[in-house]
N, CA, C and O atoms as a GROMACS GRO file, in nm:
protein
  548
    1MET      N    1   3.950  10.119  -0.712
    1MET     CA    2   3.927  10.237  -0.633
    1MET      C    3   4.059  10.275  -0.566
    1MET      O    4   4.131  10.188  -0.515
    2LYS      N    5   4.088  10.403  -0.565
    2LYS     CA    6   4.216  10.446  -0.511
    2LYS      C    7   4.198  10.570  -0.424
    2LYS      O    8   4.129  10.665  -0.462
    3PHE      N    9   4.259  10.568  -0.307
    3PHE     CA   10   4.264  10.684  -0.220
    3PHE      C   11   4.402  10.746  -0.234
    3PHE      O   12   4.495  10.683  -0.285
    4SER      N   13   4.416  10.868  -0.190
    4SER     CA   14   4.544  10.938  -0.201
    4SER      C   15   4.647  10.879  -0.104
    4SER      O   16   4.614  10.808  -0.009
    5LYS      N   17   4.774  10.912  -0.132
    5LYS     CA   18   4.881  10.870  -0.041
    5LYS      C   19   4.862  10.933   0.097
    5LYS      O   20   4.901  10.874   0.198
    6ALA      N   21   4.802  11.051   0.100
    6ALA     CA   22   4.777  11.117   0.228
    6ALA      C   23   4.689  11.030   0.318
    6ALA      O   24   4.710  11.022   0.438
    7THR      N   25   4.589  10.966   0.258
    7THR     CA   26   4.503  10.876   0.336
    7THR      C   27   4.582  10.758   0.389
    7THR      O   28   4.564  10.716   0.504
    8ASN      N   29   4.669  10.704   0.307
    8ASN     CA   30   4.756  10.594   0.349
    8ASN      C   31   4.839  10.636   0.470
    8ASN      O   32   4.848  10.562   0.568
    9TYR      N   33   4.901  10.754   0.463
    9TYR     CA   34   4.982  10.802   0.574
    9TYR      C   35   4.898  10.831   0.698
    9TYR      O   36   4.941  10.806   0.810
   10ALA      N   37   4.779  10.884   0.678
   10ALA     CA   38   4.690  10.912   0.792
   10ALA      C   39   4.650  10.783   0.863
   10ALA      O   40   4.652  10.776   0.986
   11LEU      N   41   4.614  10.682   0.786
   11LEU     CA   42   4.576  10.553   0.846
   11LEU      C   43   4.693  10.493   0.923
   11LEU      O   44   4.675  10.444   1.035
   12HIS      N   45   4.812  10.497   0.864
   12HIS     CA   46   4.929  10.441   0.932
   12HIS      C   47   4.967  10.524   1.055
   12HIS      O   48   5.012  10.468   1.156
   13THR      N   49   4.951  10.654   1.047
   13THR     CA   50   4.979  10.739   1.163
   13THR      C   51   4.886  10.706   1.278
   13THR      O   52   4.929  10.691   1.392
   14MET      N   53   4.758  10.693   1.248
   14MET     CA   54   4.660  10.660   1.351
   14MET      C   55   4.688  10.521   1.410
   14MET      O   56   4.675  10.501   1.530
   15LEU      N   57   4.726  10.426   1.326
   15LEU     CA   58   4.761  10.293   1.374
   15LEU      C   59   4.881  10.302   1.468
   15LEU      O   60   4.881  10.239   1.574
   16TYR      N   61   4.981  10.378   1.430
   16TYR     CA   62   5.101  10.394   1.513
   16TYR      C   63   5.064  10.454   1.649
   16TYR      O   64   5.107  10.404   1.753
   17LEU      N   65   4.984  10.560   1.647
   17LEU     CA   66   4.946  10.623   1.774
   17LEU      C   67   4.867  10.528   1.862
   17LEU      O   68   4.886  10.528   1.984
   18MET      N   69   4.779  10.449   1.805
   18MET     CA   70   4.697  10.357   1.885
   18MET      C   71   4.776  10.238   1.936
   18MET      O   72   4.759  10.197   2.051
   19ALA      N   73   4.860  10.184   1.853
   19ALA     CA   74   4.931  10.061   1.890
   19ALA      C   75   5.052  10.085   1.978
   19ALA      O   76   5.081  10.005   2.068
   20PHE      N   77   5.124  10.194   1.954
   20PHE     CA   78   5.252  10.212   2.021
   20PHE      C   79   5.260  10.331   2.116
   20PHE      O   80   5.354  10.340   2.195
   21ALA      N   81   5.164  10.422   2.109
   21ALA     CA   82   5.168  10.539   2.196
   21ALA      C   83   5.027  10.590   2.225
   21ALA      O   84   4.997  10.706   2.196
   22PRO      N   85   4.942  10.504   2.280
   22PRO     CA   86   4.802  10.547   2.298
   22PRO      C   87   4.781  10.660   2.397
   22PRO      O   88   4.681  10.731   2.390
   23ASP      N   89   4.875  10.680   2.490
   23ASP     CA   90   4.854  10.780   2.594
   23ASP      C   91   4.959  10.890   2.598
   23ASP      O   92   4.948  10.982   2.679
   24LYS      N   93   5.059  10.882   2.514
   24LYS     CA   94   5.164  10.984   2.520
   24LYS      C   95   5.182  11.050   2.383
   24LYS      O   96   5.161  10.987   2.279
   25PRO      N   97   5.222  11.177   2.384
   25PRO     CA   98   5.243  11.247   2.257
   25PRO      C   99   5.364  11.193   2.181
   25PRO      O  100   5.464  11.153   2.240
   26VAL      N  101   5.351  11.191   2.050
   26VAL     CA  102   5.460  11.146   1.963
   26VAL      C  103   5.490  11.261   1.866
   26VAL      O  104   5.400  11.319   1.806
   27GLY      N  105   5.618  11.293   1.853
   27GLY     CA  106   5.660  11.402   1.767
   27GLY      C  107   5.644  11.369   1.620
   27GLY      O  108   5.644  11.253   1.579
   28VAL      N  109   5.629  11.474   1.540
   28VAL     CA  110   5.610  11.456   1.396
   28VAL      C  111   5.731  11.389   1.332
   28VAL      O  112   5.716  11.313   1.236
   29LEU      N  113   5.850  11.414   1.383
   29LEU     CA  114   5.970  11.351   1.327
   29LEU      C  115   5.967  11.200   1.346
   29LEU      O  116   6.002  11.125   1.255
   30GLN      N  117   5.925  11.156   1.462
   30GLN     CA  118   5.916  11.012   1.489
   30GLN      C  119   5.808  10.948   1.401
   30GLN      O  120   5.829  10.840   1.346
   31LEU      N  121   5.694  11.015   1.389
   31LEU     CA  122   5.586  10.962   1.305
   31LEU      C  123   5.627  10.957   1.158
   31LEU      O  124   5.596  10.861   1.088
   32ALA      N  125   5.697  11.061   1.113
   32ALA     CA  126   5.742  11.066   0.974
   32ALA      C  127   5.849  10.959   0.948
   32ALA      O  128   5.848  10.893   0.844
   33ASP      N  129   5.940  10.945   1.043
   33ASP     CA  130   6.047  10.845   1.028
   33ASP      C  131   5.990  10.703   1.022
   33ASP      O  132   6.040  10.620   0.946
   34ALA      N  133   5.887  10.676   1.101
   34ALA     CA  134   5.826  10.543   1.103
   34ALA      C  135   5.765  10.506   0.968
   34ALA      O  136   5.748  10.388   0.937
   35GLN      N  137   5.733  10.608   0.887
   35GLN     CA  138   5.669  10.584   0.758
   35GLN      C  139   5.758  10.625   0.640
   35GLN      O  140   5.717  10.613   0.524
   36SER      N  141   5.877  10.672   0.669
   36SER     CA  142   5.969  10.720   0.565
   36SER      C  143   5.903  10.825   0.476
   36SER      O  144   5.904  10.816   0.354
   37VAL      N  145   5.848  10.925   0.542
   37VAL     CA  146   5.780  11.034   0.472
   37VAL      C  147   5.835  11.167   0.524
   37VAL      O  148   5.887  11.174   0.636
   38SER      N  149   5.823  11.270   0.445
   38SER     CA  150   5.868  11.403   0.484
   38SER      C  151   5.787  11.454   0.603
   38SER      O  152   5.664  11.448   0.601
   39PRO      N  153   5.854  11.506   0.706
   39PRO     CA  154   5.783  11.562   0.820
   39PRO      C  155   5.691  11.679   0.780
   39PRO      O  156   5.584  11.698   0.837
   40THR      N  157   5.733  11.756   0.681
   40THR     CA  158   5.652  11.869   0.634
   40THR      C  159   5.522  11.818   0.573
   40THR      O  160   5.414  11.872   0.602
   41TYR      N  161   5.531  11.716   0.490
   41TYR     CA  162   5.413  11.658   0.427
   41TYR      C  163   5.321  11.596   0.533
   41TYR      O  164   5.200  11.615   0.529
   42LEU      N  165   5.381  11.521   0.627
   42LEU     CA  166   5.301  11.457   0.730
   42LEU      C  167   5.234  11.561   0.821
   42LEU      O  168   5.124  11.537   0.870
   43SER      N  169   5.300  11.674   0.843
   43SER     CA  170   5.240  11.780   0.926
   43SER      C  171   5.108  11.828   0.868
   43SER      O  172   5.014  11.857   0.942
   44LYS      N  173   5.100  11.837   0.736
   44LYS     CA  174   4.975  11.879   0.672
   44LYS      C  175   4.864  11.777   0.695
   44LYS      O  176   4.748  11.814   0.714
   45ILE      N  177   4.900  11.651   0.694
   45ILE     CA  178   4.803  11.544   0.719
   45ILE      C  179   4.760  11.548   0.865
   45ILE      O  180   4.642  11.533   0.896
   46LEU      N  181   4.856  11.567   0.955
   46LEU     CA  182   4.825  11.574   1.098
   46LEU      C  183   4.731  11.691   1.128
   46LEU      O  184   4.644  11.680   1.214
   47THR      N  185   4.748  11.801   1.057
   47THR     CA  186   4.658  11.915   1.074
   47THR      C  187   4.514  11.877   1.041
   47THR      O  188   4.422  11.918   1.111
   48LYS      N  189   4.496  11.799   0.937
   48LYS     CA  190   4.361  11.754   0.900
   48LYS      C  191   4.303  11.662   1.007
   48LYS      O  192   4.184  11.671   1.038
   49LEU      N  193   4.386  11.575   1.064
   49LEU     CA  194   4.340  11.485   1.170
   49LEU      C  195   4.304  11.563   1.297
   49LEU      O  196   4.210  11.527   1.368
   50VAL      N  197   4.379  11.669   1.325
   50VAL     CA  198   4.348  11.755   1.440
   50VAL      C  199   4.215  11.826   1.416
   50VAL      O  200   4.129  11.828   1.504
   51LYS      N  201   4.198  11.884   1.298
   51LYS     CA  202   4.074  11.955   1.266
   51LYS      C  203   3.953  11.864   1.273
   51LYS      O  204   3.843  11.908   1.307
   52ALA      N  205   3.972  11.736   1.241
   52ALA     CA  206   3.863  11.639   1.247
   52ALA      C  207   3.836  11.592   1.389
   52ALA      O  208   3.739  11.521   1.413
   53GLY      N  209   3.921  11.631   1.484
   53GLY     CA  210   3.902  11.593   1.624
   53GLY      C  211   3.948  11.452   1.657
   53GLY      O  212   3.909  11.397   1.760
   54LEU      N  213   4.030  11.393   1.571
   54LEU     CA  214   4.077  11.256   1.596
   54LEU      C  215   4.203  11.253   1.682
   54LEU      O  216   4.224  11.160   1.759
   55ILE      N  217   4.286  11.356   1.668
   55ILE     CA  218   4.407  11.368   1.748
   55ILE      C  219   4.416  11.511   1.798
   55ILE      O  220   4.341  11.599   1.756
   56GLU      N  221   4.509  11.532   1.890
   56GLU     CA  222   4.535  11.667   1.939
   56GLU      C  223   4.685  11.688   1.945
   56GLU      O  224   4.762  11.593   1.956
   57SER      N  225   4.724  11.813   1.938
   57SER     CA  226   4.867  11.842   1.946
   57SER      C  227   4.898  11.899   2.084
   57SER      O  228   4.819  11.974   2.142
   58ALA      N  229   5.013  11.861   2.133
   58ALA     CA  230   5.060  11.910   2.262
   58ALA      C  231   5.194  11.979   2.238
   58ALA      O  232   5.283  11.922   2.175
   59SER      N  233   5.206  12.101   2.287
   59SER     CA  234   5.331  12.174   2.267
   59SER      C  235   5.424  12.154   2.387
   59SER      O  236   5.384  12.101   2.490
   60GLY      N  237   5.545  12.198   2.369
   60GLY     CA  238   5.642  12.189   2.477
   60GLY      C  239   5.746  12.082   2.452
   60GLY      O  240   5.749  12.019   2.347
   61ALA      N  241   5.833  12.065   2.552
   61ALA     CA  242   5.945  11.972   2.540
   61ALA      C  243   5.898  11.828   2.516
   61ALA      O  244   5.961  11.754   2.442
   62ASN      N  245   5.790  11.790   2.579
   62ASN     CA  246   5.737  11.655   2.562
   62ASN      C  247   5.615  11.655   2.470
   62ASN      O  248   5.526  11.571   2.483
   63GLY      N  249   5.611  11.749   2.380
   63GLY     CA  250   5.495  11.766   2.293
   63GLY      C  251   5.492  11.669   2.177
   63GLY      O  252   5.580  11.585   2.160
   64GLY      N  253   5.388  11.683   2.099
   64GLY     CA  254   5.369  11.598   1.983
   64GLY      C  255   5.220  11.580   1.959
   64GLY      O  256   5.140  11.667   1.992
   65TYR      N  257   5.186  11.468   1.901
   65TYR     CA  258   5.047  11.437   1.870
   65TYR      C  259   5.003  11.314   1.946
   65TYR      O  260   5.080  11.219   1.963
   66ARG      N  261   4.879  11.317   1.993
   66ARG     CA  262   4.824  11.202   2.064
   66ARG      C  263   4.676  11.190   2.028
   66ARG      O  264   4.613  11.284   1.979
   67LEU      N  265   4.623  11.073   2.056
   67LEU     CA  266   4.483  11.047   2.028
   67LEU      C  267   4.394  11.138   2.111
   67LEU      O  268   4.430  11.179   2.222
   68LYS      N  269   4.278  11.169   2.057
   68LYS     CA  270   4.183  11.253   2.128
   68LYS      C  271   4.052  11.176   2.138
   68LYS      O  272   4.006  11.115   2.041
   69GLY      N  273   3.993  11.179   2.255
   69GLY     CA  274   3.865  11.110   2.272
   69GLY      C  275   3.882  10.960   2.287
   69GLY      O  276   3.991  10.910   2.317
   70LYS      N  277   3.772  10.888   2.264
   70LYS     CA  278   3.774  10.743   2.281
   70LYS      C  279   3.828  10.677   2.154
   70LYS      O  280   3.766  10.683   2.048
   71LYS      N  281   3.943  10.614   2.167
   71LYS     CA  282   4.004  10.552   2.050
   71LYS      C  283   3.920  10.438   1.995
   71LYS      O  284   3.930  10.405   1.877
   72GLU      N  285   3.838  10.377   2.078
   72GLU     CA  286   3.753  10.266   2.033
   72GLU      C  287   3.648  10.311   1.932
   72GLU      O  288   3.594  10.230   1.858
   73ASP      N  289   3.620  10.441   1.929
   73ASP     CA  290   3.518  10.494   1.840
   73ASP      C  291   3.571  10.532   1.702
   73ASP      O  292   3.493  10.556   1.610
   74ILE      N  293   3.702  10.539   1.685
   74ILE     CA  294   3.760  10.586   1.560
   74ILE      C  295   3.757  10.476   1.454
   74ILE      O  296   3.820  10.371   1.469
   75SER      N  297   3.684  10.503   1.348
   75SER     CA  298   3.673  10.406   1.239
   75SER      C  299   3.767  10.444   1.124
   75SER      O  300   3.818  10.556   1.118
   76PHE      N  301   3.788  10.350   1.035
   76PHE     CA  302   3.864  10.377   0.914
   76PHE      C  303   3.798  10.491   0.836
   76PHE      O  304   3.866  10.577   0.780
   77LEU      N  305   3.665  10.490   0.831
   77LEU     CA  306   3.593  10.593   0.757
   77LEU      C  307   3.615  10.731   0.816
   77LEU      O  308   3.625  10.828   0.742
   78ASP      N  309   3.622  10.742   0.949
   78ASP     CA  310   3.649  10.871   1.013
   78ASP      C  311   3.782  10.928   0.963
   78ASP      O  312   3.792  11.048   0.933
   79ILE      N  313   3.882  10.845   0.955
   79ILE     CA  314   4.016  10.887   0.912
   79ILE      C  315   4.015  10.925   0.764
   79ILE      O  316   4.071  11.027   0.725
   80ILE      N  317   3.951  10.843   0.684
   80ILE     CA  318   3.942  10.870   0.540
   80ILE      C  319   3.869  11.001   0.514
   80ILE      O  320   3.913  11.081   0.433
   81HIS      N  321   3.758  11.023   0.582
   81HIS     CA  322   3.683  11.147   0.564
   81HIS      C  323   3.764  11.269   0.610
   81HIS      O  324   3.752  11.376   0.552
   82ALA      N  325   3.845  11.252   0.714
   82ALA     CA  326   3.928  11.363   0.761
   82ALA      C  327   4.025  11.410   0.653
   82ALA      O  328   4.055  11.528   0.643
   83VAL      N  329   4.074  11.316   0.574
   83VAL     CA  330   4.174  11.349   0.471
   83VAL      C  331   4.111  11.376   0.335
   83VAL      O  332   4.145  11.474   0.268
   84GLU      N  333   4.020  11.291   0.295
   84GLU     CA  334   3.963  11.298   0.160
   84GLU      C  335   3.836  11.383   0.151
   84GLU      O  336   3.798  11.428   0.043
   85GLY      N  337   3.770  11.406   0.265
   85GLY     CA  338   3.642  11.473   0.262
   85GLY      C  339   3.531  11.371   0.240
   85GLY      O  340   3.556  11.250   0.243
   86THR      N  341   3.411  11.420   0.218
   86THR     CA  342   3.296  11.329   0.207
   86THR      C  343   3.234  11.329   0.067
   86THR      O  344   3.121  11.282   0.049
   87VAL      N  345   3.306  11.380  -0.029
   87VAL     CA  346   3.254  11.385  -0.166
   87VAL      C  347   3.248  11.244  -0.223
   87VAL      O  348   3.334  11.160  -0.194
   88SER      N  349   3.147  11.217  -0.303
   88SER     CA  350   3.131  11.086  -0.366
   88SER      C  351   3.252  11.055  -0.455
   88SER      O  352   3.310  11.144  -0.516
   89LEU      N  353   3.287  10.928  -0.460
   89LEU     CA  354   3.399  10.884  -0.542
   89LEU      C  355   3.366  10.880  -0.691
   89LEU      O  356   3.456  10.875  -0.775
   90PHE      N  357   3.238  10.882  -0.724
   90PHE     CA  358   3.196  10.864  -0.863
   90PHE      C  359   3.101  10.974  -0.906
   90PHE      O  360   3.004  11.004  -0.836
   91GLU      N  361   3.128  11.033  -1.019
   91GLU     CA  362   3.037  11.130  -1.079
   91GLU      C  363   2.986  11.072  -1.210
   91GLU      O  364   3.064  11.019  -1.290
   92CYS      N  365   2.858  11.082  -1.230
   92CYS     CA  366   2.798  11.027  -1.351
   92CYS      C  367   2.760  11.142  -1.445
   92CYS      O  368   2.670  11.220  -1.415
   93CYS      N  369   2.827  11.151  -1.555
   93CYS     CA  370   2.794  11.250  -1.659
   93CYS      C  371   2.785  11.391  -1.603
   93CYS      O  372   2.708  11.473  -1.652
   94GLY      N  373   2.862  11.419  -1.500
   94GLY     CA  374   2.864  11.553  -1.443
   94GLY      C  375   2.743  11.585  -1.356
   94GLY      O  376   2.727  11.699  -1.313
   95SER      N  377   2.658  11.488  -1.331
   95SER     CA  378   2.542  11.514  -1.247
   95SER      C  379   2.518  11.395  -1.154
   95SER      O  380   2.582  11.291  -1.168
   96GLU      N  381   2.428  11.412  -1.063
   96GLU     CA  382   2.391  11.303  -0.972
   96GLU      C  383   2.248  11.262  -1.004
   96GLU      O  384   2.162  11.260  -0.916
   97ASP      N  385   2.224  11.229  -1.126
   97ASP     CA  386   2.090  11.191  -1.172
   97ASP      C  387   2.050  11.058  -1.110
   97ASP      O  388   2.114  10.955  -1.137
   98SER      N  389   1.946  11.058  -1.028
   98SER     CA  390   1.904  10.936  -0.959
   98SER      C  391   1.841  10.834  -1.055
   98SER      O  392   1.818  10.720  -1.016
   99GLN      N  393   1.814  10.874  -1.178
   99GLN     CA  394   1.756  10.782  -1.277
   99GLN      C  395   1.864  10.705  -1.354
   99GLN      O  396   1.832  10.607  -1.422
  100CYS      N  397   1.987  10.747  -1.345
  100CYS     CA  398   2.095  10.682  -1.418
  100CYS      C  399   2.131  10.549  -1.352
  100CYS      O  400   2.166  10.545  -1.234
  101LEU      N  401   2.122  10.442  -1.426
  101LEU     CA  402   2.148  10.308  -1.372
  101LEU      C  403   2.295  10.290  -1.332
  101LEU      O  404   2.325  10.222  -1.235
  102ILE      N  405   2.384  10.351  -1.407
  102ILE     CA  406   2.526  10.342  -1.372
  102ILE      C  407   2.550  10.414  -1.239
  102ILE      O  408   2.621  10.362  -1.153
  103HIS      N  409   2.493  10.531  -1.224
  103HIS     CA  410   2.508  10.606  -1.100
  103HIS      C  411   2.451  10.528  -0.982
  103HIS      O  412   2.512  10.523  -0.875
  104GLN      N  413   2.336  10.466  -0.999
  104GLN     CA  414   2.273  10.388  -0.892
  104GLN      C  415   2.363  10.272  -0.850
  104GLN      O  416   2.378  10.244  -0.731
  105THR      N  417   2.422  10.205  -0.947
  105THR     CA  418   2.510  10.091  -0.919
  105THR      C  419   2.636  10.136  -0.844
  105THR      O  420   2.676  10.075  -0.745
  106MET      N  421   2.697  10.242  -0.892
  106MET     CA  422   2.820  10.291  -0.828
  106MET      C  423   2.791  10.346  -0.688
  106MET      O  424   2.871  10.326  -0.596
  107LEU      N  425   2.680  10.412  -0.672
  107LEU     CA  426   2.643  10.465  -0.541
  107LEU      C  427   2.619  10.352  -0.442
  107LEU      O  428   2.659  10.362  -0.326
  108ALA      N  429   2.553  10.246  -0.486
  108ALA     CA  430   2.528  10.131  -0.398
  108ALA      C  431   2.661  10.068  -0.352
  108ALA      O  432   2.675  10.029  -0.237
  109ALA      N  433   2.756  10.060  -0.444
  109ALA     CA  434   2.888  10.004  -0.409
  109ALA      C  435   2.960  10.095  -0.309
  109ALA      O  436   3.022  10.047  -0.215
  110GLU      N  437   2.950  10.224  -0.331
  110GLU     CA  438   3.014  10.319  -0.240
  110GLU      C  439   2.952  10.313  -0.101
  110GLU      O  440   3.024  10.319  -0.001
  111VAL      N  441   2.822  10.302  -0.094
  111VAL     CA  442   2.752  10.292   0.035
  111VAL      C  443   2.797  10.166   0.110
  111VAL      O  444   2.822  10.171   0.230
  112ALA      N  445   2.807  10.054   0.038
  112ALA     CA  446   2.850   9.929   0.101
  112ALA      C  447   2.994   9.941   0.154
  112ALA      O  448   3.024   9.894   0.264
  113MET      N  449   3.081  10.003   0.076
  113MET     CA  450   3.219  10.020   0.118
  113MET      C  451   3.225  10.111   0.242
  113MET      O  452   3.297  10.081   0.338
  114GLU      N  453   3.150  10.221   0.240
  114GLU     CA  454   3.151  10.311   0.354
  114GLU      C  455   3.096  10.245   0.480
  114GLU      O  456   3.146  10.270   0.590
  115GLN      N  457   2.996  10.160   0.466
  115GLN     CA  458   2.942  10.089   0.583
  115GLN      C  459   3.049   9.997   0.642
  115GLN      O  460   3.063   9.989   0.764
  116HIS      N  461   3.124   9.929   0.555
  116HIS     CA  462   3.230   9.841   0.602
  116HIS      C  463   3.339   9.922   0.673
  116HIS      O  464   3.385   9.884   0.781
  117LEU      N  465   3.381  10.033   0.613
  117LEU     CA  466   3.486  10.116   0.673
  117LEU      C  467   3.440  10.182   0.802
  117LEU      O  468   3.522  10.207   0.891
  118LYS      N  469   3.312  10.209   0.813
  118LYS     CA  470   3.258  10.271   0.935
  118LYS      C  471   3.255  10.171   1.050
  118LYS      O  472   3.282  10.208   1.165
  119LYS      N  473   3.223  10.046   1.022
  119LYS     CA  474   3.216   9.947   1.130
  119LYS      C  475   3.353   9.890   1.165
  119LYS      O  476   3.369   9.828   1.270
  120THR      N  477   3.453   9.911   1.078
  120THR     CA  478   3.588   9.863   1.107
  120THR      C  479   3.662   9.971   1.185
  120THR      O  480   3.688  10.080   1.134
  121LYS      N  481   3.694   9.939   1.308
  121LYS     CA  482   3.760  10.034   1.397
  121LYS      C  483   3.911  10.016   1.391
  121LYS      O  484   3.961   9.905   1.375
  122MET      N  485   3.982  10.126   1.404
  122MET     CA  486   4.128  10.120   1.401
  122MET      C  487   4.182  10.034   1.514
  122MET      O  488   4.286   9.971   1.500
  123THR      N  489   4.111  10.031   1.627
  123THR     CA  490   4.156   9.947   1.738
  123THR      C  491   4.154   9.799   1.703
  123THR      O  492   4.224   9.719   1.764
  124ASP      N  493   4.073   9.761   1.602
  124ASP     CA  494   4.067   9.621   1.560
  124ASP      C  495   4.204   9.571   1.513
  124ASP      O  496   4.239   9.455   1.537
  125ILE      N  497   4.281   9.657   1.448
  125ILE     CA  498   4.412   9.612   1.402
  125ILE      C  499   4.526   9.664   1.489
  125ILE      O  500   4.638   9.612   1.483
  126ALA      N  501   4.500   9.765   1.570
  126ALA     CA  502   4.605   9.820   1.657
  126ALA      C  503   4.653   9.716   1.757
  126ALA      O  504   4.772   9.711   1.789
  127VAL      N  505   4.563   9.634   1.806
  127VAL     CA  506   4.601   9.528   1.901
  127VAL      C  507   4.697   9.430   1.835
  127VAL      O  508   4.797   9.390   1.894
  128GLN      N  509   4.666   9.392   1.712
  128GLN     CA  510   4.755   9.302   1.638
  128GLN      C  511   4.891   9.365   1.611
  128GLN      O  512   4.994   9.299   1.623
  129ALA      N  513   4.890   9.494   1.574
  129ALA     CA  514   5.015   9.564   1.544
  129ALA      C  515   5.102   9.574   1.669
  129ALA      O  516   5.224   9.557   1.662
  130ALA      N  517   5.041   9.603   1.783
  130ALA     CA  518   5.117   9.614   1.908
  130ALA      C  519   5.180   9.482   1.947
  130ALA      O  520   5.293   9.478   1.997
  131LYS      N  521   5.108   9.373   1.924
  131LYS     CA  522   5.161   9.240   1.958
  131LYS      C  523   5.279   9.204   1.870
  131LYS      O  524   5.375   9.143   1.917
  132SER      N  525   5.274   9.242   1.745
  132SER     CA  526   5.381   9.207   1.652
  132SER      C  527   5.502   9.297   1.669
  132SER      O  528   5.611   9.265   1.621
  133SER      N  529   5.483   9.413   1.738
  133SER     CA  530   5.591   9.511   1.758
  133SER      C  531   5.655   9.551   1.626
  133SER      O  532   5.772   9.591   1.622
  134ASN      N  533   5.580   9.539   1.520
  134ASN     CA  534   5.633   9.572   1.388
  134ASN      C  535   5.535   9.667   1.319
  134ASN      O  536   5.420   9.631   1.292
  135PHE      N  537   5.580   9.784   1.293
  135PHE     CA  538   5.495   9.884   1.226
  135PHE      C  539   5.510   9.866   1.076
  135PHE      O  540   5.611   9.905   1.018
  136ALA      N  541   5.409   9.806   1.015
  136ALA     CA  542   5.415   9.780   0.870
  136ALA      C  543   5.366   9.900   0.793
  136ALA      O  544   5.265   9.961   0.827
  137LYS      N  545   5.439   9.933   0.689
  137LYS     CA  546   5.400  10.044   0.602
  137LYS      C  547   5.306   9.996   0.496
  137LYS      O  548   5.262  10.076   0.413
   0.00000   0.00000   0.00000
């Protein structure tokens, strides 16, 4: 199973904001530099995270992006859905036939994965990342 690079950057961006700047805005250049990604590309991802209500943008001299709401509530699944949407990862023969055994098996696997990602909160690893003072890509 594979998610897009955008999801990878979104997850790392959220980890960075939680671990190293939970209360202050961080500029797109700093976030892009931390991941060695184009600021233009990362801006598009940040827009999706803003639209999903996970972060907010602050303008001005000390502007940038910061977490919005309770960071303890943000799950991996919230971030993935913000970037990838909520469409199923598997299509069976171009339909969602509930009688298809392959579709039933793949759907069950997807549900289990989503449950795991929903209960795994970004704060679970942000504490570890902050202690190590090392932002891993």
